[in-house]
NUTOR-933384 format. One record per atom (N, C-alpha, C): residue in three letters; z, y, x; residue number from 0; atom name. Coordinates in steps of 0.02 Angstrom, whole numbers, plus 50000, padded with zeros to 5 digits. Last residue first. Layout:
REM NUTOR-933384
('ALA',(Z,Y,X),NUM,'CA')
...
//
This chain:
REM NUTOR-933384
('SER',(49828,50568,48227),139,'N')
('SER',(49860,50583,48163),139,'CA')
('SER',(49902,50645,48170),139,'C')
('VAL',(49764,50449,48324),138,'N')
('VAL',(49748,50516,48299),138,'CA')
('VAL',(49780,50523,48230),138,'C')
('PHE',(49776,50327,48383),137,'N')
('PHE',(49838,50364,48369),137,'CA')
('PHE',(49825,50433,48342),137,'C')
('TYR',(49658,50269,48416),136,'N')
('TYR',(49696,50238,48363),136,'CA')
('TYR',(49758,50277,48342),136,'C')
('ILE',(49617,50341,48526),135,'N')
('ILE',(49582,50352,48463),135,'CA')
('ILE',(49622,50324,48404),135,'C')
('SER',(49681,50290,48635),134,'N')
('SER',(49711,50348,48601),134,'CA')
('SER',(49678,50363,48534),134,'C')
('THR',(49598,50199,48690),133,'N')
('THR',(49652,50173,48648),133,'CA')
('THR',(49686,50230,48610),133,'C')
('PHE',(49517,50291,48761),132,'N')
('PHE',(49489,50253,48706),132,'CA')
('PHE',(49544,50226,48661),132,'C')
('PHE',(49605,50339,48860),131,'N')
('PHE',(49579,50385,48810),131,'CA')
('PHE',(49551,50347,48750),131,'C')
('ILE',(49622,50218,48929),130,'N')
('ILE',(49681,50252,48900),130,'CA')
('ILE',(49658,50300,48846),130,'C')
('GLY',(49491,50197,48971),129,'N')
('GLY',(49523,50150,48925),129,'CA')
('GLY',(49584,50180,48891),129,'C')
('PHE',(49479,50300,49063),128,'N')
('PHE',(49437,50301,49002),128,'CA')
('PHE',(49465,50254,48950),128,'C')
('THR',(49569,50246,49154),127,'N')
('THR',(49585,50309,49121),127,'CA')
('THR',(49542,50319,49058),127,'C')
('SER',(49500,50134,49195),126,'N')
('SER',(49563,50124,49159),126,'CA')
('SER',(49584,50188,49124),126,'C')
('LEU',(49392,50198,49259),125,'N')
('LEU',(49380,50155,49200),125,'CA')
('LEU',(49444,50145,49160),125,'C')
('LEU',(49461,50262,49365),124,'N')
('LEU',(49423,50301,49316),124,'CA')
('LEU',(49411,50261,49252),124,'C')
('ILE',(49514,50151,49432),123,'N')
('ILE',(49559,50203,49405),123,'CA')
('ILE',(49523,50243,49351),123,'C')
('ILE',(49396,50089,49471),122,'N')
('ILE',(49441,50054,49424),122,'CA')
('ILE',(49489,50104,49392),122,'C')
('GLY',(49348,50188,49560),121,'N')
('GLY',(49309,50169,49501),121,'CA')
('GLY',(49352,50134,49449),121,'C')
('GLN',(49449,50184,49656),120,'N')
('GLN',(49439,50246,49618),120,'CA')
('GLN',(49398,50231,49554),120,'C')
('ILE',(49427,50056,49708),119,'N')
('ILE',(49490,50070,49673),119,'CA')
('ILE',(49482,50133,49630),119,'C')
('ILE',(49301,50080,49765),118,'N')
('ILE',(49309,50029,49712),118,'CA')
('ILE',(49372,50042,49672),118,'C')
('GLY',(49336,50177,49860),117,'N')
('GLY',(49288,50192,49808),117,'CA')
('GLY',(49293,50144,49750),117,'C')
('LYS',(49420,50104,49943),116,'N')
('LYS',(49448,50161,49906),116,'CA')
('LYS',(49402,50181,49849),116,'C')
('GLN',(49325,50015,49994),115,'N')
('GLN',(49381,49990,49954),115,'CA')
('GLN',(49413,50045,49913),115,'C')
('ALA',(49245,50106,50064),114,'N')
('ALA',(49216,50066,50011),114,'CA')
('ALA',(49271,50039,49965),114,'C')
('GLN',(49334,50159,50161),113,'N')
('GLN',(49305,50203,50109),113,'CA')
('GLN',(49276,50163,50051),113,'C')
('ASN',(49472,50041,50183),112,'N')
('ASN',(49413,50079,50206),112,'CA')
('ASN',(49385,50119,50147),112,'C')
('LEU',(49648,50035,50196),111,'N')
('LEU',(49589,50030,50153),111,'CA')
('LEU',(49532,50070,50183),111,'C')
('PHE',(49762,50056,50270),110,'N')
('PHE',(49713,50008,50297),110,'CA')
('PHE',(49650,50002,50254),110,'C')
('LYS',(49851,50138,50203),109,'N')
('LYS',(49809,50168,50254),109,'CA')
('LYS',(49755,50121,50281),109,'C')
('LEU',(49905,50160,50050),108,'N')
('LEU',(49881,50104,50092),108,'CA')
('LEU',(49830,50130,50142),108,'C')
('LYS',(49930,50279,49978),107,'N')
('LYS',(49978,50256,50028),107,'CA')
('LYS',(49953,50200,50073),107,'C')
('ILE',(49822,50303,49889),106,'N')
('ILE',(49847,50356,49932),106,'CA')
('ILE',(49888,50327,49991),106,'C')
('GLN',(49807,50182,49823),105,'N')
('GLN',(49749,50212,49857),105,'CA')
('GLN',(49771,50266,49906),105,'C')
('SER',(49934,50169,49765),104,'N')
('SER',(49912,50123,49817),104,'CA')
('SER',(49854,50152,49858),104,'C')
('TYR',(49929,50270,49667),103,'N')
('TYR',(49979,50273,49720),103,'CA')
('TYR',(49958,50229,49779),103,'C')
('THR',(49824,50219,49590),102,'N')
('THR',(49819,50285,49620),102,'CA')
('THR',(49868,50292,49678),102,'C')
('LEU',(49876,50095,49548),101,'N')
('LEU',(49816,50098,49589),101,'CA')
('LEU',(49808,50165,49625),101,'C')
('ILE',(49988,50138,49473),100,'N')
('ILE',(49997,50095,49532),100,'CA')
('ILE',(49936,50098,49577),100,'C')
('GLY',(49925,50216,49372),99,'N')
('GLY',(49975,50245,49417),99,'CA')
('GLY',(49984,50204,49480),99,'C')
('THR',(49841,50120,49311),98,'N')
('THR',(49814,50181,49340),98,'CA')
('THR',(49862,50212,49390),98,'C')
('LEU',(49937,50028,49264),97,'N')
('LEU',(49886,50008,49312),97,'CA')
('LEU',(49857,50068,49348),97,'C')
('PHE',(50005,50110,49170),96,'N')
('PHE',(50041,50081,49227),96,'CA')
('PHE',(49992,50061,49282),96,'C')
('LEU',(49899,50134,49082),95,'N')
('LEU',(49933,50190,49114),95,'CA')
('LEU',(49970,50165,49177),95,'C')
('LEU',(49870,50004,49040),94,'N')
('LEU',(49819,50042,49077),94,'CA')
('LEU',(49850,50102,49113),94,'C')
('PHE',(49992,49975,48974),93,'N')
('PHE',(49969,49934,49030),93,'CA')
('PHE',(49919,49973,49073),93,'C')
('PHE',(49990,50072,48873),92,'N')
('PHE',(50043,50074,48924),92,'CA')
('PHE',(50024,50032,48985),92,'C')
('LYS',(49875,50028,48802),91,'N')
('LYS',(49878,50095,48830),91,'CA')
('LYS',(49931,50099,48885),91,'C')
('LEU',(49915,49899,48762),90,'N')
('LEU',(49857,49908,48805),90,'CA')
('LEU',(49858,49976,48839),90,'C')
('GLN',(50026,49932,48680),89,'N')
('GLN',(50034,49889,48739),89,'CA')
('GLN',(49976,49898,48788),89,'C')
('TYR',(49962,50009,48582),88,'N')
('TYR',(50014,50039,48624),88,'CA')
('TYR',(50022,49998,48688),88,'C')
('SER',(49881,49911,48526),87,'N')
('SER',(49850,49969,48558),87,'CA')
('SER',(49899,50005,48604),87,'C')
('GLN',(49978,49828,48473),86,'N')
('GLN',(49936,49803,48526),86,'CA')
('GLN',(49900,49860,48563),86,'C')
('TYR',(50033,49914,48372),85,'N')
('TYR',(50073,49894,48430),85,'CA')
('TYR',(50030,49868,48487),85,'C')
('GLN',(49990,49960,48253),84,'N')
('GLN',(49952,49983,48312),84,'CA')
('GLN',(49986,49959,48376),84,'C')
('LEU',(50082,49916,48164),83,'N')
('LEU',(50014,49890,48158),83,'CA')
('LEU',(49972,49908,48218),83,'C')
('ILE',(50189,49996,48195),82,'N')
('ILE',(50192,49926,48215),82,'CA')
('ILE',(50122,49894,48211),82,'C')
('ALA',(50168,50115,48132),81,'N')
('ALA',(50150,50111,48202),81,'CA')
('ALA',(50151,50039,48228),81,'C')
('SER',(50222,50094,48008),80,'N')
('SER',(50149,50096,48013),80,'CA')
('SER',(50125,50092,48085),80,'C')
('GLU',(50358,50106,48037),79,'N')
('GLU',(50330,50040,48018),79,'CA')
('GLU',(50254,50039,48024),79,'C')
('THR',(50366,50214,48181),78,'N')
('THR',(50377,50198,48110),78,'CA')
('THR',(50349,50129,48097),78,'C')
('TRP',(50394,50329,48305),77,'N')
('TRP',(50393,50257,48290),77,'CA')
('TRP',(50412,50245,48218),77,'C')
('GLY',(50393,50460,48351),76,'N')
('GLY',(50352,50444,48293),76,'CA')
('GLY',(50350,50371,48274),76,'C')
('TYR',(50476,50465,48463),75,'N')
('TYR',(50488,50511,48407),75,'CA')
('TYR',(50453,50487,48343),75,'C')
('LEU',(50420,50372,48548),74,'N')
('LEU',(50489,50363,48526),74,'CA')
('LEU',(50504,50405,48464),74,'C')
('TRP',(50292,50429,48562),73,'N')
('TRP',(50299,50361,48538),73,'CA')
('TRP',(50369,50350,48512),73,'C')
('MET',(50323,50553,48617),72,'N')
('MET',(50289,50550,48552),72,'CA')
('MET',(50298,50481,48521),72,'C')
('MET',(50379,50509,48738),71,'N')
('MET',(50421,50545,48690),71,'CA')
('MET',(50389,50545,48620),71,'C')
('LEU',(50264,50453,48796),70,'N')
('LEU',(50322,50411,48782),70,'CA')
('LEU',(50368,50444,48731),70,'C')
('GLY',(50187,50569,48808),69,'N')
('GLY',(50164,50513,48767),69,'CA')
('GLY',(50221,50466,48749),69,'C')
('SER',(50263,50645,48896),68,'N')
('SER',(50254,50670,48827),68,'CA')
('SER',(50229,50614,48781),68,'C')
('ALA',(50253,50560,49009),67,'N')
('ALA',(50318,50576,48980),67,'CA')
('ALA',(50311,50600,48908),67,'C')
('ALA',(50112,50555,49033),66,'N')
('ALA',(50151,50494,49022),66,'CA')
('ALA',(50217,50509,48987),66,'C')
('SER',(50080,50692,49049),65,'N')
('SER',(50048,50653,48996),65,'CA')
('SER',(50089,50590,48981),65,'C')
('LEU',(50161,50722,49159),64,'N')
('LEU',(50167,50760,49097),64,'CA')
('LEU',(50139,50721,49039),64,'C')
('PHE',(50108,50632,49253),63,'N')
('PHE',(50176,50622,49229),63,'CA')
('PHE',(50190,50663,49166),63,'C')
('PHE',(49977,50686,49267),62,'N')
('PHE',(49988,50616,49250),62,'CA')
('PHE',(50057,50606,49220),62,'C')
('ALA',(50005,50818,49309),61,'N')
('ALA',(49970,50806,49246),61,'CA')
('ALA',(49981,50734,49221),61,'C')
('TYR',(50065,50790,49432),60,'N')
('TYR',(50103,50826,49380),60,'CA')
('TYR',(50071,50814,49312),60,'C')
('TRP',(49957,50728,49496),59,'N')
('TRP',(50018,50690,49483),59,'CA')
('TRP',(50061,50724,49430),59,'C')
('GLY',(49861,50835,49501),58,'N')
('GLY',(49849,50774,49462),58,'CA')
('GLY',(49912,50734,49447),58,'C')
('ILE',(49910,50927,49593),57,'N')
('ILE',(49905,50945,49523),57,'CA')
('ILE',(49900,50883,49479),57,'C')
('GLN',(49905,50848,49710),56,'N')
('GLN',(49964,50888,49693),56,'CA')
('GLN',(49965,50904,49618),56,'C')
('ARG',(49775,50797,49707),55,'N')
('ARG',(49833,50751,49704),55,'CA')
('ARG',(49895,50789,49683),55,'C')
('PHE',(49702,50914,49724),54,'N')
('PHE',(49699,50879,49660),54,'CA')
('PHE',(49757,50830,49653),54,'C')
('ARG',(49735,50944,49857),53,'N')
('ARG',(49756,50990,49803),53,'CA')
('ARG',(49753,50955,49735),53,'C')
('THR',(49676,50835,49922),52,'N')
('THR',(49748,50846,49927),52,'CA')
('THR',(49773,50891,49871),52,'C')
('VAL',(49542,50857,49891),51,'N')
('VAL',(49575,50796,49867),51,'CA')
('VAL',(49651,50804,49869),51,'C')
('LEU',(49519,50980,49957),50,'N')
('LEU',(49507,50972,49885),50,'CA')
('LEU',(49546,50913,49857),50,'C')
('LEU',(49551,50949,50092),49,'N')
('LEU',(49588,51001,50055),49,'CA')
('LEU',(49580,50994,49980),49,'C')
('THR',(49455,50850,50117),48,'N')
('THR',(49526,50834,50123),48,'CA')
('THR',(49568,50885,50085),48,'C')
('VAL',(49339,50927,50103),47,'N')
('VAL',(49351,50871,50058),47,'CA')
('VAL',(49425,50852,50058),47,'C')
('ILE',(49358,51014,50211),46,'N')
('ILE',(49356,51041,50143),46,'CA')
('ILE',(49369,50985,50092),46,'C')
('LYS',(49353,50927,50322),45,'N')
('LYS',(49412,50967,50308),45,'CA')
('LYS',(49415,50992,50236),45,'C')
('GLY',(49241,50861,50363),44,'N')
('GLY',(49282,50829,50312),44,'CA')
('GLY',(49344,50869,50293),44,'C')
('SER',(49142,50900,50450),43,'N')
('SER',(49209,50888,50478),43,'CA')
('SER',(49255,50853,50428),43,'C')
('LYS',(49030,50925,50374),42,'N')
('LYS',(49030,50864,50416),42,'CA')
('LYS',(49099,50849,50444),42,'C')
('ASP',(48994,50985,50232),41,'N')
('ASP',(49052,50991,50275),41,'CA')
('ASP',(49060,50926,50316),41,'C')
('GLU',(48881,50947,50158),40,'N')
('GLU',(48883,51013,50191),40,'CA')
('GLU',(48938,51019,50243),40,'C')
('GLN',(48909,50820,50110),39,'N')
('GLN',(48844,50833,50141),39,'CA')
('GLN',(48845,50898,50181),39,'C')
('LYS',(49033,50837,50050),38,'N')
('LYS',(49028,50795,50110),38,'CA')
('LYS',(48962,50807,50147),38,'C')
('VAL',(49000,50909,49935),37,'N')
('VAL',(49036,50943,49989),37,'CA')
('VAL',(49031,50903,50054),37,'C')
('VAL',(48939,50806,49862),36,'N')
('VAL',(48901,50866,49879),36,'CA')
('VAL',(48934,50902,49938),36,'C')
('PRO',(49044,50713,49844),35,'N')
('PRO',(48983,50694,49879),35,'CA')
('PRO',(48941,50754,49902),35,'C')
('VAL',(49145,50798,49774),34,'N')
('VAL',(49155,50771,49842),34,'CA')
('VAL',(49090,50750,49876),34,'C')
('ILE',(49106,50828,49641),33,'N')
('ILE',(49103,50879,49693),33,'CA')
('ILE',(49104,50848,49764),33,'C')
('ALA',(49125,50716,49562),32,'N')
('ALA',(49060,50749,49561),32,'CA')
('ALA',(49052,50797,49619),32,'C')
('SER',(49257,50681,49583),31,'N')
('SER',(49205,50631,49598),31,'CA')
('SER',(49135,50661,49597),31,'C')
('ILE',(49318,50800,49537),30,'N')
('ILE',(49322,50782,49607),30,'CA')
('ILE',(49268,50731,49626),30,'C')
('LEU',(49285,50789,49398),29,'N')
('LEU',(49263,50846,49438),29,'CA')
('LEU',(49264,50829,49513),29,'C')
('ILE',(49351,50671,49362),28,'N')
('ILE',(49279,50677,49354),28,'CA')
('ILE',(49251,50732,49397),28,'C')
('MET',(49484,50708,49391),27,'N')
('MET',(49452,50650,49424),27,'CA')
('MET',(49376,50653,49420),27,'C')
('GLY',(49501,50818,49305),26,'N')
('GLY',(49505,50826,49377),26,'CA')
('GLY',(49473,50769,49415),26,'C')
('GLY',(49491,50755,49181),25,'N')
('GLY',(49443,50806,49200),25,'CA')
('GLY',(49442,50818,49274),25,'C')
('LEU',(49606,50671,49185),24,'N')
('LEU',(49538,50642,49182),24,'CA')
('LEU',(49486,50693,49203),24,'C')
('TRP',(49710,50773,49204),23,'N')
('TRP',(49705,50711,49243),23,'CA')
('TRP',(49634,50684,49244),23,'C')
('VAL',(49686,50869,49107),22,'N')
('VAL',(49686,50889,49177),22,'CA')
('VAL',(49676,50827,49221),22,'C')
('SER',(49699,50788,48992),21,'N')
('SER',(49636,50823,49006),21,'CA')
('SER',(49631,50843,49080),21,'C')
('ALA',(49832,50746,48999),20,'N')
('ALA',(49778,50696,49001),20,'CA')
('ALA',(49711,50729,49018),20,'C')
('GLY',(49900,50870,48988),19,'N')
('GLY',(49908,50827,49046),19,'CA')
('GLY',(49851,50778,49053),19,'C')
('ILE',(49853,50912,48861),18,'N')
('ILE',(49842,50953,48920),18,'CA')
('ILE',(49847,50910,48983),18,'C')
('LEU',(49900,50808,48779),17,'N')
('LEU',(49828,50819,48785),17,'CA')
('LEU',(49811,50863,48846),17,'C')
('HIS',(50039,50825,48794),16,'N')
('HIS',(50007,50761,48811),16,'CA')
('HIS',(49932,50771,48822),16,'C')
('LEU',(50060,50952,48743),15,'N')
('LEU',(50074,50939,48813),15,'CA')
('LEU',(50040,50875,48837),15,'C')
('LEU',(50021,50923,48609),14,'N')
('LEU',(49986,50974,48648),14,'CA')
('LEU',(49997,50962,48723),14,'C')
('LYS',(50119,50829,48573),13,'N')
('LYS',(50048,50809,48573),13,'CA')
('LYS',(50007,50858,48614),13,'C')
('LEU',(50234,50906,48580),12,'N')
('LEU',(50226,50848,48625),12,'CA')
('LEU',(50153,50827,48630),12,'C')
('THR',(50204,50993,48475),11,'N')
('THR',(50212,51019,48543),11,'CA')
('THR',(50204,50963,48594),11,'C')
('GLN',(50205,50904,48367),10,'N')
('GLN',(50143,50940,48383),10,'CA')
('GLN',(50146,50969,48454),10,'C')
('TYR',(50340,50865,48371),9,'N')
('TYR',(50288,50816,48382),9,'CA')
('TYR',(50222,50850,48401),9,'C')
('VAL',(50400,50989,48340),8,'N')
('VAL',(50417,50954,48402),8,'CA')
('VAL',(50362,50904,48419),8,'C')
('LEU',(50353,51019,48213),7,'N')
('LEU',(50331,51060,48270),7,'CA')
('LEU',(50345,51025,48337),7,'C')
('PRO',(50307,50879,48107),6,'N')
('PRO',(50356,50924,48139),6,'CA')
('PRO',(50328,50959,48201),6,'C')
('ILE',(50183,50884,47987),5,'N')
('ILE',(50202,50853,48050),5,'CA')
('ILE',(50249,50902,48086),5,'C')
('ASP',(50142,50957,47880),4,'N')
('ASP',(50189,50902,47866),4,'CA')
('ASP',(50215,50869,47930),4,'C')
('TYR',(50048,51042,47925),3,'N')
('TYR',(50113,51071,47910),3,'CA')
('TYR',(50165,51018,47893),3,'C')
('ILE',(49931,50967,47936),2,'N')
('ILE',(49966,50986,47997),2,'CA')
('ILE',(50036,51014,47983),2,'C')
('ASN',(49939,50846,47801),1,'N')
('ASN',(49910,50902,47838),1,'CA')
('ASN',(49955,50921,47897),1,'C')
('MET',(49899,50695,47727),0,'N')
('MET',(49947,50730,47769),0,'CA')
('MET',(49911,50786,47805),0,'C')
//
């Protein structure tokens, strides 16, 4: 099967999915690399707060773009051959749900201290890597 055999709608959905996923994961990696350096220079914490707030604004759009386009690809491309990959779909959807719930919780639960937020952020990052890893099974 070559690229011309795959409908343009599906290819467009895949492009949107990859853009959303790349912004989501790339942004998390970038923020986790930048924040410790900025914290050393900005004792007030204002710059870190601005960076994290801006990433949240962009990151949620990227998260939902990736989730929505992924769901549409799944509905559009569901075939008998996809049934063989069903466990991978289940794992990917579980990790996506977990990532979304943890991210939302980390933002909204005000009683969490920095160490707890760091642990949650680590789990979010690992689950996002898991989402990418399960995606390997869907390359077509």
